[in-house]
C-alpha positions in Angstrom: -1.2 -20.2 -19.0 -4.8 -19.5 -18.1 -7.2 -21.2 -20.4 -10.7 -21.7 -21.7 -11.7 -25.3 -21.2 -14.3 -26.9 -23.4 -16.0 -30.1 -22.3 -16.2 -32.4 -25.3 -18.3 -35.5 -25.3 -17.5 -38.1 -27.9 -21.1 -38.8 -28.7 -21.8 -35.1 -29.4 -19.5 -32.5 -30.8 -20.7 -29.0 -31.5 -18.6 -27.4 -34.2 -20.1 -24.0 -33.6 -19.2 -24.2 -29.9 -15.6 -25.2 -30.6 -15.0 -22.4 -33.1 -16.7 -19.8 -30.8 -14.6 -21.0 -27.9 -11.4 -20.6 -30.0 -12.5 -17.1 -31.0 -13.1 -16.3 -27.4 -9.8 -17.6 -26.3 -8.1 -15.5 -29.0 -10.0 -12.4 -28.0 -9.4 -12.8 -24.3 -5.7 -13.8 -24.6 -6.3 -17.4 -23.2 -5.2 -20.8 -24.3 -7.8 -23.4 -25.5 -8.1 -26.8 -23.8 -10.4 -29.5 -24.9 -11.5 -31.9 -22.1 -12.6 -35.2 -23.6 -15.3 -36.7 -21.4 -15.8 -40.5 -21.1 -18.7 -41.6 -23.3 -20.7 -43.5 -20.6 -21.8 -46.1 -23.0 -23.4 -43.7 -25.5 -22.8 -44.8 -29.1 -21.0 -42.2 -31.2 -23.1 -40.6 -33.9 -21.6 -41.3 -37.4 -21.2 -37.6 -38.1 -19.0 -36.9 -35.1 -15.6 -37.7 -36.5 -16.1 -35.5 -39.5 -17.6 -32.7 -37.4 -14.7 -32.9 -34.9 -12.2 -32.9 -37.8 -13.7 -29.9 -39.4 -13.9 -28.1 -36.1 -10.3 -28.7 -35.4 -9.4 -27.4 -38.8 -11.4 -24.2 -38.3 -9.7 -23.7 -34.9 -6.3 -24.1 -36.5 -7.2 -21.6 -39.2 -7.8 -19.0 -36.4 -4.2 -19.6 -35.2 -5.3 -21.0 -31.8 -3.3 -23.9 -30.4 -5.3 -26.7 -28.9 -4.3 -28.8 -25.8 -6.1 -32.0 -24.9 -7.0 -33.1 -21.4 -8.5 -36.6 -21.3 -10.9 -37.0 -18.4 -10.5 -40.4 -16.8 -13.1 -42.2 -14.5 -15.7 -40.0 -12.9 -16.5 -37.1 -15.2 -17.1 -34.6 -12.4 -13.9 -35.4 -10.6 -11.8 -35.6 -13.8 -13.2 -32.3 -15.1 -12.4 -30.6 -11.8 -8.8 -31.9 -12.1 -8.5 -30.6 -15.7 -9.8 -27.2 -14.6 -7.2 -26.9 -11.9 -4.4 -28.3 -14.0 -4.9 -25.9 -16.9 -5.9 -22.8 -14.8 -9.3 -22.6 -16.5 -10.9 -19.2 -16.3 -14.0 -20.4 -18.2 -15.5 -23.8 -18.6 -17.6 -24.2 -21.8 -20.4 -26.7 -22.4 -22.5 -27.1 -25.5 -26.1 -27.9 -25.0 -26.9 -31.4 -26.3 -30.7 -32.0 -26.6 -30.1 -35.7 -26.7 -28.3 -35.9 -23.4 -29.4 -35.6 -19.8 -25.9 -35.6 -18.6 -25.3 -31.9 -19.0 -27.6 -30.9 -16.1 -25.6 -33.0 -13.6 -22.2 -31.8 -14.7 -23.1 -28.1 -14.9 -24.8 -28.4 -11.5 -21.6 -29.9 -10.0 -19.4 -27.2 -11.6 -21.5 -24.3 -10.3 -21.7 -25.8 -6.8 -18.1 -26.8 -6.4 -15.7 -24.8 -8.6 -14.5 -21.2 -8.4 -14.6 -21.0 -12.2 -17.1 -19.3 -14.5 -19.3 -21.6 -16.6 -20.6 -20.9 -20.1 -23.5 -22.9 -21.5 -23.6 -22.4 -25.3 -26.9 -22.7 -27.0 -26.3 -20.2 -29.9 -22.5 -20.0 -30.7 -22.7 -17.5 -33.6 -23.2 -14.3 -31.5 -20.3 -15.3 -29.3 -18.0 -15.9 -32.3 -19.1 -12.7 -34.1 -18.4 -10.7 -30.9 -15.0 -12.3 -30.3 -14.0 -11.6 -33.9 -15.1 -7.9 -33.6 -18.0 -8.3 -36.0 -20.9 -7.4 -33.6 -21.7 -6.1 -30.1 -22.7 -8.7 -27.6 -26.2 -8.1 -26.3 -25.8 -9.1 -22.6 -28.2 -9.2 -19.8 -26.9 -9.5 -16.2 -29.5 -10.8 -13.9 -28.5 -9.3 -10.5 -29.4 -9.1 -6.9 -27.4 -7.0 -4.5 -24.9 -9.6 -3.4 -21.2 -10.1 -3.7 -21.7 -12.8 -6.4 -23.6 -10.3 -8.6 -20.7 -7.8 -8.1 -18.4 -10.6 -9.3 -20.6 -11.2 -12.3 -20.6 -7.4 -13.1 -16.8 -7.3 -12.8 -16.5 -10.3 -15.2 -18.7 -8.6 -17.8 -16.8 -5.3 -17.5 -13.7 -7.3 -18.2 -15.3 -8.5 -21.4 -16.2 -5.0 -22.3 -12.6 -3.8 -21.8 -11.7 -6.2 -24.7 -14.6 -5.7 -27.1 -17.9 -3.7 -26.9 -20.7 -5.3 -24.8 -24.2 -3.9 -24.8 -25.1 -4.5 -21.1 -28.5 -4.4 -19.4 -28.7 -5.0 -15.6 -32.0 -6.7 -14.7 -33.2 -7.1 -11.1 -36.2 -9.4 -10.6 -37.8 -9.1 -7.2 -40.7 -10.8 -5.5 -43.4 -8.2 -5.3 -45.0 -9.1 -1.9 -41.5 -9.0 -0.4 -40.8 -5.6 -1.7 -44.1 -4.2 -0.5 -43.3 -5.5 2.9 -39.7 -4.1 2.9 -40.9 -0.7 1.8 -43.8 -0.5 4.3 -46.6 -0.7 1.8 -48.7 -3.3 3.6 -50.7 -0.8 5.6 -52.7 1.8 3.8 -50.8 5.1 3.6 -52.5 7.3 1.0 -55.0 6.5 -1.7 -52.5 4.8 -4.0 -53.4 2.5 -6.9 -51.5 -0.7 -7.2 -49.9 0.7 -10.4 -48.6 3.7 -8.5 -47.2 1.5 -5.7 -45.4 -0.7 -8.2 -44.0 2.3 -10.0 -42.6 3.6 -6.7 -41.1 0.2 -6.0 -39.4 0.2 -9.4 -38.0 3.7 -8.8 -36.6 2.6 -5.4 -35.0 -0.5 -6.9 -33.6 1.4 -9.9 -32.0 3.9 -7.5 -30.5 1.0 -5.5 -29.2 -0.7 -8.7 -27.4 2.5 -9.6 -25.8 2.8 -6.2 -24.8 -0.9 -6.3 -23.3 -0.9 -9.8 -21.9 2.6 -9.9 -23.8 3.0 -13.2 -21.0 2.3 -15.7 -21.3 4.4 -18.9 -23.8 3.0 -21.4 -25.3 0.4 -19.0 -29.1 0.3 -18.7 -31.0 -0.9 -15.6 -34.5 -2.5 -15.5 -36.6 -4.0 -12.8 -39.0 -7.0 -13.0 -41.6 -7.5 -10.2 -42.7 -11.1 -10.0 -45.2 -13.2 -8.2 -43.5 -16.5 -9.4 -40.1 -18.0 -9.9 -37.3 -15.6 -10.5 -35.7 -17.8 -13.1 -38.9 -17.8 -15.2 -39.1 -14.0 -15.1 -35.4 -13.8 -16.2 -36.0 -16.3 -19.0 -39.0 -14.3 -20.2 -37.1 -11.0 -20.2 -34.1 -12.6 -22.1 -36.4 -13.9 -24.8 -38.2 -10.6 -25.1 -35.0 -8.7 -25.5 -33.4 -11.3 -27.7 -30.2 -11.3 -25.5 -27.1 -13.1 -26.9 -25.8 -13.8 -23.4 -27.4 -14.0 -19.9 -25.0 -13.7 -17.0 -26.0 -14.7 -13.4 -24.0 -15.0 -10.2 -24.3 -18.0 -7.9 -23.9 -18.3 -4.1 -23.0 -22.0 -4.5 -25.3 -23.1 -1.7 -24.9 -26.7 -0.5 -27.0 -29.3 1.2 -30.1 -28.2 3.1 -29.5 -24.5 2.3 -29.7 -25.3 -1.4 -32.8 -27.5 -0.9 -34.5 -24.8 1.1 -33.6 -21.7 -1.0 -33.3 -23.3 -4.4 -30.9 -22.1 -7.1 -31.7 -19.2 -9.4 -28.6 -20.0 -11.4 -29.7 -23.6 -11.9 -33.2 -22.3 -13.0 -31.7 -19.8 -15.4 -29.5 -22.6 -17.0 -32.6 -24.7 -17.5 -35.1 -22.1 -18.6 -33.2 -19.4 -20.6 -32.9 -20.4 -24.3 -29.9 -18.2 -25.1 -26.3 -18.5 -24.0 -25.8 -18.5 -20.2 -22.8 -17.6 -18.1 -22.8 -18.5 -14.4 -20.4 -16.7 -12.2 -19.3 -18.0 -8.8 -18.1 -15.4 -6.3 -14.5 -16.7 -6.3 -14.2 -16.3 -10.0 -13.5 -12.6 -9.6 -11.7 -10.6 -6.9 -14.5 -8.6 -5.3 -14.1 -6.7 -2.0 -16.5 -8.1 0.6 -16.9 -4.7 2.3 -18.0 -1.8 0.2 -16.7 1.8 0.5 -17.9 3.9 3.4 -20.7 6.3 2.5 -20.8 9.9 3.6 -23.9 10.6 5.7 -26.0 13.1 3.8 -29.6 12.1 4.7 -31.1 10.9 7.9 -34.5 9.7 9.1 -35.3 10.8 12.6 -38.4 9.4 14.3 -39.9 11.4 17.1 -42.9 11.0 19.4 -42.6 14.6 20.6 -41.3 13.5 24.0 -38.1 15.0 25.5 -36.2 12.0 24.2 -37.8 12.3 20.8 -36.6 15.9 20.6 -33.1 14.7 21.6 -33.2 12.2 18.8 -33.9 14.9 16.2 -31.1 17.0 17.6 -28.7 14.0 17.4 -29.7 13.5 13.8 -28.9 17.1 12.9 -25.6 16.9 14.8 -24.5 14.1 12.4 -24.7 16.6 9.5 -22.2 19.4 10.3 -21.7 20.1 6.6 -25.4 20.1 5.8 -27.8 17.5 4.4 -31.4 16.4 4.9 -33.2 15.2 8.0 -36.6 13.6 7.5 -38.6 14.2 10.6 -41.1 11.4 11.0 -44.0 10.7 13.4 -46.2 7.6 13.1 -49.9 7.9 13.8 -52.8 5.4 14.0 -54.4 4.9 10.5 -57.8 6.0 11.8 -56.6 9.4 13.0 -58.5 12.1 11.1 -56.7 14.0 8.4 -57.2 17.3 10.4 -55.3 15.8 13.3 -52.6 14.6 11.0 -52.3 18.1 9.5 -51.8 19.5 13.0 -49.0 16.9 13.6 -47.3 18.0 10.3 -47.4 21.6 11.5 -46.0 20.6 14.8 -43.1 18.7 13.2 -42.4 21.7 10.9 -42.3 24.0 13.9 -39.6 22.1 15.8 -36.8 24.4 16.8 -33.4 22.9 16.0 -30.7 25.7 16.2 -27.9 23.3 15.1 -29.8 22.4 11.9 -30.2 26.1 10.9 -26.5 26.8 11.6 -25.3 23.8 9.6 -27.6 24.4 6.7 -29.5 21.1 7.3 -32.8 20.9 5.4 -35.7 19.4 7.3 -38.4 17.4 5.6 -41.6 16.4 7.4 -43.3 13.0 7.1 -46.4 11.7 8.9 -47.0 8.0 8.5 -50.2 6.1 9.2 -49.5 2.6 10.5 -50.4 0.2 13.3 -46.8 -1.0 13.3 -44.5 2.0 13.7 -41.2 0.1 13.2 -42.4 -1.3 9.9 -43.5 2.1 8.7 -40.2 3.7 9.8 -38.0 1.1 8.1 -40.2 1.1 5.0 -39.8 4.9 4.6 -36.1 4.6 5.2 -35.8 2.2 2.3 -38.0 4.3 0.0 -36.0 7.5 0.7 -32.7 5.7 0.7 -31.4 7.5 3.8 -27.9 6.8 5.2 -28.9 6.5 8.9 -32.1 6.0 10.9 -32.3 7.7 14.3 -34.7 6.5 17.0 -35.1 7.2 20.6 -35.1 4.5 23.4 -37.1 4.8 26.6 -36.5 1.3 27.9 -38.8 -1.7 28.0 -42.4 -1.8 29.3 -43.4 -3.3 32.6 -44.4 -6.5 30.8 -41.0 -6.8 29.3 -42.1 -6.0 25.8 -39.5 -4.3 23.5 -39.8 -0.8 22.3 -40.1 0.6 18.8 -36.3 1.1 18.7 -35.9 -2.7 19.4 -38.1 -3.5 16.4 -36.3 -1.0 14.2 -32.9 -2.4 15.1 -34.1 -5.9 14.2 -35.8 -4.9 10.9 -33.7 -2.1 9.5 -31.3 -2.8 6.6 -29.6 0.5 7.2 -27.4 1.8 10.1 -29.4 2.7 13.1 -28.5 5.3 15.8 -30.4 4.7 19.1 -30.6 7.7 21.3 -31.0 6.8 25.0 -32.7 8.9 27.7 -30.0 10.1 30.1 -32.7 10.6 32.7 -32.7 6.8 33.4 -29.6 6.3 35.5 -28.3 2.8 35.7 -30.1 1.6 32.5 -28.0 -0.5 30.2 -28.3 -1.2 26.5 
């Protein structure tokens, strides 16, 4: 039978953690297994036997049966064996301020096992939720990866049992978002506050698309210049969260050394209960559902191939939608000239668009790097497809704007080639 496995160290027993784990097991329909870790030479505290005895009595009063799994030899290997033997769905640790052992064991678990890990720092909210006495205030610190989808699926499973008050938090590095959204070059007289507000709106929209916005779930965005884990810990403390949930990619070796571990940082910095969710702990499809194409960005330079690009974009919307017509100009171009370009874009004749009910929106971007500006606008608008024309490489072998868009874009790109170049290949 699937179980909750609680790691118990003889030198430190948390009565609250054991009773909370028993209540969780009862609420989730799981058995309860206690994995007794070797003491590693630490002397038992005199209160431990009484505490353990009282904890076991409290567990028995809940009607939860206990199984023991003694861990022999190396704690990490033995604990892994216990997890597999008892089909553990959740491995529970109690924080011991007097022990440095916890960090190594939890780190090994989140790197190597396909099992969720729960670090208990305040067991009372967990017990009260499991016994139906209170809602569990939960913060899910997410990115847009499959492991965050697994974490969301796990929390939704909890909510199917008993009410969970869930907030999704995405913490993003501000300079990286400014670059992704094409905000490094001056566009219009924007204040930093206005730019940050726009970044938040884009990320909130993307969070809604990613999560499907389950009923009652709130989304919030944190823009950081420092460590992600520190920002998550600050937000959790500010909101007085009972539980913080985070996914982990389980990086190994040099990849872990280079990228670091947000999950490890959250375990160390957050002062409330923390659940770490590896991808394999939940069944999550690796490929999301196909999206209908409803909005397209079409970049044109007013050449013949540029006009063909716009026509191709409109042809992708036979049932209507929006095409954003984009032209990129030098930042020093006078405003009067930019106004003329806007008028020229608006005057483009596209019969197929009119017939299909396609709405045309006009955008003139000021940038020295057209590909960066195009991709940034595509992210801000959330378009489904980016259309660009391709006229081949220059005489010096330099790539075109379409090359740069293909390399940079996070969205599908349609490259429209010029048929007047016979024998060209792409």
